[in-house]
VOGU-3710 file (C-alpha; in Angstrom, 3 decimals, decimal comma):
1> mtasasstgi> 14,433/2,520/26,344  15,033/-1,178/26,940  14,073/-3,460/24,061  11,175/-5,777/24,820  10,956/-9,389/23,697  9,489/-8,321/20,380  11,025/-4,874/19,824  14,347/-4,398/18,065  15,220/-1,502/20,369  15,732/0,618/17,250
11> rlhapapgwa> 13,847/3,856/16,768  14,229/6,990/14,728  16,489/9,681/16,143  14,072/12,242/17,563  13,522/14,570/20,504  11,717/13,201/23,542  7,918/13,642/23,387  6,915/17,084/24,620  3,199/16,337/24,978  0,942/13,311/25,279
21> isadvvvvgs> -2,723/12,385/24,999  -4,542/9,117/25,618  -6,987/7,020/23,611  -8,333/3,484/23,450  -7,080/3,075/19,885  -4,911/5,223/17,638  -5,414/4,817/13,896  -2,505/5,961/11,746  -3,783/6,903/8,292  -6,914/8,403/6,791
31> gvagltvalr> -7,699/6,310/3,727  -10,541/3,843/3,376  -8,915/1,370/5,780  -8,078/3,797/8,570  -11,334/5,741/8,547  -13,435/2,566/8,425  -11,627/1,226/11,513  -12,043/4,565/13,278  -15,764/4,857/12,562  -16,549/1,293/13,602
41> caaagakvtv> -14,526/1,548/16,829  -16,097/4,902/17,702  -19,590/3,520/17,042  -18,857/0,831/19,635  -17,955/3,467/22,212  -14,160/3,409/21,965  -12,121/6,597/22,339  -10,440/6,952/18,941  -7,631/9,186/17,736  -6,823/9,360/14,007
51> vtkaklddgs> -3,331/10,522/13,059  -2,740/11,435/9,425  0,382/12,654/7,691  -1,190/15,506/5,753  -4,840/16,516/5,500  -7,546/13,883/5,912  -8,043/13,499/2,160  -4,392/13,465/1,046  -3,835/9,691/1,118  -3,915/7,125/-1,684
61> trwaqggiaa> -7,649/6,360/-1,460  -8,757/9,553/-3,175  -6,528/8,777/-6,158  -8,242/5,430/-6,814  -9,993/5,809/-10,153  -11,291/2,374/-11,043  -13,619/1,301/-8,261  -14,387/-1,475/-5,805  -14,639/-5,105/-6,883  -17,448/-7,147/-5,335
71> aigegdtpeq> -19,742/-9,927/-6,546  -22,972/-7,949/-6,444  -24,051/-8,130/-10,089  -26,589/-10,513/-11,568  -25,031/-13,911/-12,243  -21,809/-13,100/-10,387  -20,781/-15,072/-7,303  -18,110/-14,799/-4,605  -16,679/-18,069/-5,925  -16,057/-16,502/-9,341
81> hlddtlvaga> -14,444/-13,479/-7,702  -12,287/-15,847/-5,651  -11,151/-17,709/-8,784  -10,098/-14,482/-10,521  -8,217/-13,311/-7,423  -6,344/-16,602/-7,080  -5,298/-16,565/-10,740  -3,974/-13,015/-10,446  -2,099/-13,896/-7,239  0,006/-16,481/-9,101
91> glcdvnavrl> -0,125/-19,261/-6,538  0,649/-17,274/-3,396  -2,766/-16,062/-2,223  -3,991/-17,288/1,136  -7,225/-19,017/0,092  -8,890/-18,445/3,458  -8,128/-14,712/3,299  -9,448/-14,459/-0,251  -12,619/-16,383/0,592  -13,231/-14,039/3,503
101> lvtegpgavr> -12,665/-11,025/1,225  -15,093/-12,096/-1,490  -17,827/-13,345/0,839  -17,787/-10,377/3,232  -17,088/-7,882/0,450  -20,626/-7,310/-0,884  -21,914/-6,506/2,595  -18,999/-4,158/3,259  -19,757/-2,252/0,039  -23,408/-1,887/1,034
111> rlmatgarfd> -22,385/-0,596/4,469  -20,123/1,934/2,756  -23,117/3,082/0,730  -25,099/3,403/3,951  -22,325/5,666/5,250  -23,083/8,005/2,366  -20,962/6,890/-0,591  -22,835/7,410/-3,862  -21,884/5,108/-6,726  -22,875/5,460/-10,369
121> tdpdtgelll> -26,282/4,024/-11,187  -28,397/3,479/-14,263  -30,560/6,605/-14,676  -33,546/4,496/-15,716  -33,436/1,543/-13,317  -31,404/2,937/-10,434  -29,260/-0,205/-10,415  -25,524/0,054/-9,785  -23,451/0,380/-12,940  -20,702/-2,243/-12,989
131> tregghhrsr> -17,627/-2,294/-15,185  -14,827/-4,753/-15,839  -11,086/-4,462/-15,309  -7,973/-6,550/-15,903  -8,105/-10,122/-14,596  -11,870/-10,101/-14,006  -14,057/-12,400/-16,071  -17,192/-10,475/-15,058  -18,267/-6,859/-14,725  -18,139/-6,423/-10,936
141> ithaggdatg> -16,498/-3,029/-10,383  -18,666/-0,371/-8,738  -17,529/3,165/-9,522  -18,400/6,763/-8,752  -18,173/9,964/-10,742  -17,137/7,894/-13,733  -13,489/7,635/-12,724  -13,444/9,312/-9,297  -14,361/6,420/-7,000  -11,614/7,053/-4,464
151> aevsraliga> -12,564/10,710/-4,149  -16,196/9,776/-3,470  -15,259/7,107/-0,927  -13,001/9,630/0,841  -15,733/12,267/0,811  -18,261/9,943/2,423  -15,911/8,582/5,088  -14,413/11,966/5,960  -17,887/13,431/6,338  -18,844/10,617/8,693
161> vrgadielie> -15,625/10,954/10,705  -16,052/14,693/11,121  -19,522/14,034/12,470  -18,344/11,385/14,932  -16,659/11,676/18,315  -13,165/11,053/16,911  -10,069/13,125/17,663  -8,144/14,102/14,534  -4,458/14,994/14,390  -3,569/16,164/10,887
171> nalvldlled> -0,155/17,019/9,439  1,499/14,489/11,727  4,218/11,982/10,816  4,158/8,889/13,011  7,630/7,977/14,241  7,713/4,818/16,352  5,646/2,404/18,394  5,480/2,794/22,169  5,477/-0,346/24,293  4,954/-1,072/27,964
181> aegrtagvtl> 7,460/-2,955/30,125  6,008/-6,308/28,967  6,387/-5,490/25,269  2,708/-4,794/24,632  1,667/-1,946/22,369  1,170/1,281/24,292  0,778/3,933/21,583  2,958/5,869/19,166  5,308/8,811/19,034  4,649/11,360/16,304
191> hvmgegrrdg> 5,739/14,744/15,027  3,091/17,360/14,304  4,163/19,754/11,561  3,469/23,442/11,971  2,156/25,419/14,877  -1,134/24,748/16,588  -2,670/23,278/19,696  0,002/20,577/19,509  3,250/20,762/17,590  6,607/19,054/17,579
201> vgavhapavv> 7,219/15,535/18,858  4,539/14,086/21,101  2,823/10,813/21,919  -0,570/9,168/21,811  -0,881/6,519/24,521  -3,202/3,639/23,570  -3,348/-0,140/24,050  -4,182/-0,655/20,355  -2,482/0,864/17,311  -3,794/0,365/13,778
211> latggmgqvy> -1,393/1,069/10,926  -3,270/2,222/7,823  -0,461/4,294/6,336  -0,797/3,193/2,730  2,041/2,202/0,437  5,690/2,889/-0,261  5,608/3,929/-3,919  7,913/6,880/-3,260  10,769/4,387/-3,006  10,826/4,675/-6,822
221> sattnppvst> 11,452/7,751/-8,969  8,133/7,441/-10,806  4,984/6,235/-9,063  1,237/6,729/-9,053  1,381/7,143/-5,246  1,059/10,546/-3,573  4,146/12,168/-1,985  3,121/10,965/1,503  3,599/7,280/0,549  7,081/6,808/2,001
231> gdgvalalra> 6,684/3,422/3,684  6,382/4,899/7,185  4,083/2,147/8,489  6,240/-0,741/7,267  9,367/0,930/8,669  7,719/1,549/12,057  6,528/-2,061/12,200  9,995/-3,398/11,375  11,604/-1,315/14,119  8,932/-2,570/16,519
241> gaevsdvefv> 9,901/-6,166/15,743  6,998/-7,078/13,451  7,395/-9,372/10,487  6,789/-8,256/6,912  6,127/-10,521/3,970  5,814/-10,530/0,157  7,456/-7,089/-0,108  9,243/-8,106/-3,309  5,892/-8,061/-5,100  5,518/-4,431/-6,144
251> qfhptplylg> 2,821/-3,929/-8,718  3,704/-1,593/-11,549  0,554/-0,174/-13,083  0,683/-0,705/-16,844  -0,816/2,601/-17,932  0,212/5,772/-16,093  0,382/8,759/-18,417  3,911/9,010/-19,837  5,326/12,479/-19,163  8,799/12,058/-20,619
261> pdaegqqplv> 12,035/10,212/-19,770  12,915/12,491/-16,847  9,510/12,494/-15,141  9,686/11,918/-11,387  7,274/11,805/-8,462  3,562/11,127/-8,709  2,442/10,273/-12,247  -1,164/10,697/-13,495  -2,954/7,370/-13,715  -4,980/6,182/-16,679
271> seavrgegah> -7,287/3,700/-14,984  -7,593/0,068/-15,939  -11,283/0,826/-16,379  -10,398/2,611/-19,634  -9,279/-0,752/-21,009  -12,283/-2,345/-19,331  -14,504/-0,148/-21,486  -12,684/-1,184/-24,661  -9,478/0,841/-25,103  -6,628/-0,899/-26,940
281> lvdadgvrfm> -2,926/-1,033/-26,187  -0,883/-0,283/-29,302  2,681/0,489/-30,282  3,767/3,424/-32,436  2,733/1,486/-35,564  -0,780/0,870/-34,215  -0,204/-2,844/-33,552  -2,323/-4,332/-30,725  0,530/-6,304/-29,171  -1,550/-7,854/-26,333
291> vgqhelaela> -3,704/-9,832/-28,758  -2,498/-13,448/-28,717  -0,431/-13,003/-25,541  -3,288/-13,756/-23,133  -6,908/-14,864/-23,430  -8,042/-11,530/-21,971  -5,718/-9,463/-24,218  -5,646/-5,906/-22,804  -7,586/-7,114/-19,755  -4,989/-9,644/-18,634
301> prdivakait> -3,776/-9,293/-15,012  -1,622/-6,232/-14,432  1,693/-8,032/-14,083  1,233/-9,643/-17,493  0,270/-6,362/-19,174  3,128/-4,414/-17,538  5,638/-7,039/-18,654  4,220/-7,074/-22,202  4,476/-3,285/-22,434  8,046/-3,373/-21,135
311> rrmqetgtth> 9,019/-6,127/-23,569  7,520/-4,208/-26,489  9,398/-1,090/-25,423  12,630/-3,104/-25,422  11,893/-4,664/-28,811  11,108/-1,327/-30,431  13,719/0,737/-28,600  11,093/3,176/-27,312  10,258/4,672/-23,918  6,507/4,206/-24,012
321> mfldarhfga> 3,498/2,594/-25,658  0,008/3,993/-26,304  -3,637/3,563/-25,339  -6,100/4,045/-28,181  -9,580/5,038/-27,046  -10,495/7,405/-29,857  -13,508/5,251/-30,638  -15,058/6,251/-27,270  -15,994/9,653/-28,640  -16,142/12,935/-26,720
331> emwekrfpti> -19,396/12,219/-24,869  -18,194/8,970/-23,335  -14,870/10,489/-22,297  -16,618/13,433/-20,650  -19,204/11,320/-18,836  -17,304/8,135/-17,928  -13,731/9,399/-17,489  -13,834/13,136/-16,751  -10,892/13,058/-14,328  -8,605/11,204/-16,723
341> laacrahgvd> -9,692/13,389/-19,625  -8,811/16,524/-17,659  -5,428/15,105/-16,579  -4,522/14,153/-20,133  -5,512/17,543/-21,518  -3,563/19,302/-18,756  -0,467/17,572/-20,117  -1,178/18,330/-23,756  -2,815/15,026/-24,695  -6,378/14,833/-26,024
351> pvdglipiap> -7,606/11,203/-25,913  -10,729/12,068/-27,871  -8,776/12,351/-31,101  -5,258/11,193/-30,234  -3,308/8,329/-28,685  -2,447/8,388/-24,969  1,280/7,791/-24,253  1,716/5,381/-21,319  4,539/3,615/-19,460  4,483/1,414/-16,325
361> aahyasggvr> 5,155/3,049/-12,932  5,223/1,778/-9,345  1,657/1,523/-8,131  0,882/-0,886/-5,294  2,695/-2,981/-2,680  1,130/-6,443/-2,669  3,087/-7,284/0,487  3,597/-5,473/3,766  3,261/-6,026/7,502  2,172/-9,625/8,020
371> tdlhgrttvp> -1,239/-10,059/9,656  -3,793/-12,707/10,434  -7,449/-12,591/9,390  -8,195/-10,072/12,149  -5,421/-7,700/11,074  -3,207/-8,615/14,033  0,544/-8,378/13,426  3,244/-10,345/15,221  3,508/-7,567/17,837  0,728/-7,718/20,491
381> glyacgevac> -1,686/-4,802/20,132  -0,353/-3,674/16,750  -2,700/-4,073/13,771  -2,244/-3,303/10,070  -4,821/-2,733/7,359  -4,908/-1,683/3,716  -1,847/-1,389/1,516  0,562/-1,351/4,476  -0,607/-4,858/5,426  0,017/-8,302/3,994
391> tgvhganrla> -3,169/-10,244/4,682  -2,447/-12,928/2,086  -5,244/-11,688/-0,182  -3,063/-10,433/-3,018  -0,374/-13,099/-3,246  2,199/-12,236/-5,904  -0,010/-9,736/-7,733  -3,113/-7,786/-6,715  -6,272/-8,175/-8,774  -7,586/-4,835/-10,028
401> snslleglvf> -9,964/-3,007/-7,632  -9,452/-5,479/-4,805  -7,509/-2,882/-2,795  -10,395/-0,700/-1,612  -12,381/-3,859/-0,886  -9,571/-5,294/1,220  -9,387/-2,038/3,150  -13,108/-2,158/3,898  -13,364/-5,828/4,835  -10,289/-6,099/7,028
411> aeriaddvva> -10,904/-2,718/8,657  -14,243/-4,014/9,922  -12,599/-7,170/11,245  -9,855/-5,177/12,993  -12,404/-2,878/14,620  -14,381/-5,841/15,940  -11,225/-7,403/17,401  -10,057/-4,129/18,962  -13,452/-3,558/20,607  -13,451/-7,111/22,003
421> vlagrgaapv> -9,924/-6,714/23,390  -10,774/-3,370/24,969  -13,813/-4,898/26,644  -11,645/-7,681/28,033  -8,932/-5,440/29,472  -11,282/-3,061/31,231  -10,111/0,388/32,295  -6,519/-0,570/33,116  -4,253/2,392/32,299  -1,603/2,150/29,611
431> rpvvpeagga> 1,894/2,645/30,972  4,305/3,132/28,086  8,049/3,169/28,519  8,683/6,759/27,445  11,684/7,114/25,112  14,424/9,588/25,816  15,833/11,908/23,170  18,065/10,217/20,618  17,740/7,047/18,586  19,225/5,452/15,485
441> pllasearye> 21,038/7,677/12,964  19,120/9,425/10,212  19,939/9,748/6,537  20,232/13,190/5,004  17,124/14,382/3,194  18,827/14,175/-0,227  19,336/10,413/0,321  15,685/10,031/-0,686  16,583/10,749/-4,312  19,542/8,382/-4,245
451> vqrvmtagag> 17,300/5,602/-2,893  14,768/6,300/-5,660  17,457/6,287/-8,353  18,948/3,020/-7,070  15,581/1,293/-6,780  14,366/2,406/-10,204  17,562/1,166/-11,852  17,926/-2,115/-9,984  14,589/-3,262/-8,574  11,943/-1,918/-10,959
461> vlrsadslaa> 9,799/-3,790/-13,456  12,877/-5,665/-14,712  15,212/-7,277/-12,182  18,194/-9,594/-12,297  20,819/-10,952/-9,918  23,260/-8,301/-11,117  20,847/-5,368/-10,899  19,637/-6,401/-7,453  23,192/-6,924/-6,195  24,102/-3,432/-7,376
471> aagalerlht> 21,030/-1,990/-5,667  21,760/-3,867/-2,433  25,347/-2,608/-2,437  24,349/1,010/-2,988  21,674/0,897/-0,285  24,027/-0,764/2,174  26,654/1,937/1,588  24,094/4,635/2,369  23,011/2,837/5,523  26,540/1,993/6,701
481> aaveaydreg> 27,846/5,521/6,166  25,104/6,938/8,400  25,674/4,301/11,108  29,461/4,692/11,097  29,290/8,485/11,299  26,976/8,188/14,271  28,978/5,487/16,039  32,311/7,218/15,394  31,468/10,869/15,860  27,925/10,954/17,241
491> ktaepcvetw> 26,808/12,793/14,113  23,477/12,309/12,376  21,249/14,311/10,096  19,015/16,869/11,788  15,722/15,245/12,856  12,940/16,551/10,618  10,227/15,207/8,340  12,550/14,972/5,320  15,264/13,002/7,132  12,760/10,711/8,856
501> eatnlslvar> 11,142/9,963/5,483  14,510/9,328/3,800  15,450/6,926/6,605  12,149/5,068/6,330  12,511/4,791/2,546  16,028/3,437/2,934  14,848/0,715/5,318  11,918/-0,460/3,205  14,129/-0,385/0,094  16,705/-2,619/1,803
511> vlvaaarrre> 13,964/-5,071/2,794  12,436/-5,106/-0,695  15,779/-5,748/-2,383  16,775/-8,446/0,115  13,560/-10,352/-0,605  13,825/-9,833/-4,367  17,389/-11,207/-4,367  16,300/-14,240/-2,386  13,371/-15,087/-4,695  15,148/-16,721/-7,624
521> etrgchwred> 12,219/-17,026/-10,001  9,693/-14,928/-11,901  6,229/-14,855/-10,310  3,432/-12,291/-10,423  4,859/-8,789/-10,395  8,373/-9,995/-9,486  10,178/-10,360/-12,824  13,715/-11,769/-12,794  15,306/-11,604/-16,249  17,908/-14,159/-15,166
531> rpdrddrdwr> 15,220/-16,474/-13,746  12,388/-16,058/-16,273  10,297/-19,072/-15,236  7,891/-19,627/-12,385  9,232/-22,312/-10,041  6,441/-23,847/-7,972  8,640/-26,644/-6,631  11,131/-24,404/-4,837  9,424/-21,026/-4,649  5,708/-21,479/-4,056
541> rhlvvrltph> 6,338/-20,051/-0,630  6,494/-16,695/1,108  9,502/-14,720/2,254  9,243/-13,269/5,745  11,610/-10,494/6,786  12,322/-8,950/10,153  14,805/-6,368/11,394  17,227/-7,601/14,064  18,470/-5,530/17,035  21,800/-5,337/15,184
551> rtldvratdg> 20,072/-3,491/12,311  20,544/-6,446/9,960  17,761/-8,187/8,034  16,651/-11,748/8,746  15,008/-13,268/5,644  13,391/-16,685/5,832  11,173/-18,714/3,538  7,978/-20,367/4,748  7,597/-24,116/4,332  4,795/-23,733/1,787
561> hdfppvrgtr> 2,372/-21,288/0,216  0,184/-21,122/3,326  1,121/-18,481/5,873  2,181/-19,825/9,285  -0,021/-18,515/12,128  0,680/-14,937/13,165  -0,241/-15,281/16,829  2,509/-16,953/18,797  5,220/-16,453/16,183  6,768/-13,749/18,371
571> agg> 7,309/-13,748/22,079  4,173/-12,514/23,773  2,183/-12,765/20,541
//
């Protein structure tokens, strides 16, 4: 396959596609972002295919406990929501993107309710119950089932999708972008796991591809993300020649349930809403260490709370801190936080009469594939939405409960753009350049755990020049060994889901570390111990990374804190 003007010419080593179908748009991912795009495109008459890595409800959306932030309460305004978002983003939010989010957000939430999502309401008045979370100066978080908002949002959207004329391909790992001879998007290759109507490597041909693949939390040993969050969308976009930005800003949630020093994989989350309802952060001596550190104390933005917890752990020589919500009483726990209560009790912790052990874990990627306000990436026809995207909304640190809102708002905008583009191109067939068998070398499946170990040690909550240099060296050795074995002997790991995931994780880890090394300051959720101060003079700017055809990383800084235009930054864009 000849590289186009935008493509790197790099793709995962895989068999040639053994089957193919066609669509107007293929949506990769089944969270709030992906399903909202799919429903809106289908409603406009587009032929939509949704590809999801596991079952429809196995993505990150269903794990969201807190809720959706929107200025819909009495006395609240989009301007106040904007101010809180900008403060949390530590000087790197795109103001235009944030203004769009907070002004279009209330309507998007109401349309979600019209789709069938049922949020908690006052039993007497029927009005929406709103709560408050970290970084918000007002109660503006809608929630469902007490602490099961994501599950309710997923239920409503999945029900609507199953009732729509949308083709679903479950248990399918997307591999790479297909392009036509002019470098325009022409679909994706994918591998369907298991036997069925379609299995093995195939292709979906489409002039528009929407990445809604979620995050990359599995790049760390401990994360709140589900096992499917292996950075597949970011890795695909990089190989396709797209730019990514702000990937150094990984949000570590302050209060996942602490399961011991050797805990790995997905960690149970204790929602920020627990602190929003009045829980206190304390150390082993019962000291509320957030008091006096920030005007909002326990409700400070997440980066500030995560750093404070980590500092206190260092000062006291301990592995965790505690949440104290004993004053809630059993009835409030059972009604407001039933999911968290059950998770705690399943691990031997009863928050009704005891302290909850907590420690920060990787939670959310504030950066991702760079887009404009219509979700368009720097590759023509390729869109990104949700956690996989970098719209400029989150800046250096995401404000609590803005993630589901971003997915809703930008999904609607992407769908509208896709429908307009489809109308303009007419019925012209898509003619992808079909890849042959082969591709770039793969890492062995066990490399996943080495990547996680390296990233946790060198690029976690605490970072420094030395730790990041060590991480970069270890990741480069993994990458180089695989490339040299392939170039010298033609050997690579057997193509399969585990090796494709390990290879994707390795790529996104290399990109994250390269950006973190370049940013020589502390800002938002990027904490450099050797550069502890925020430096607006030199570093109030974004880092943009792309993969070159030589498999190296090109990292450049923007001229200022505003994003340069996406369209036209790449040939053909």
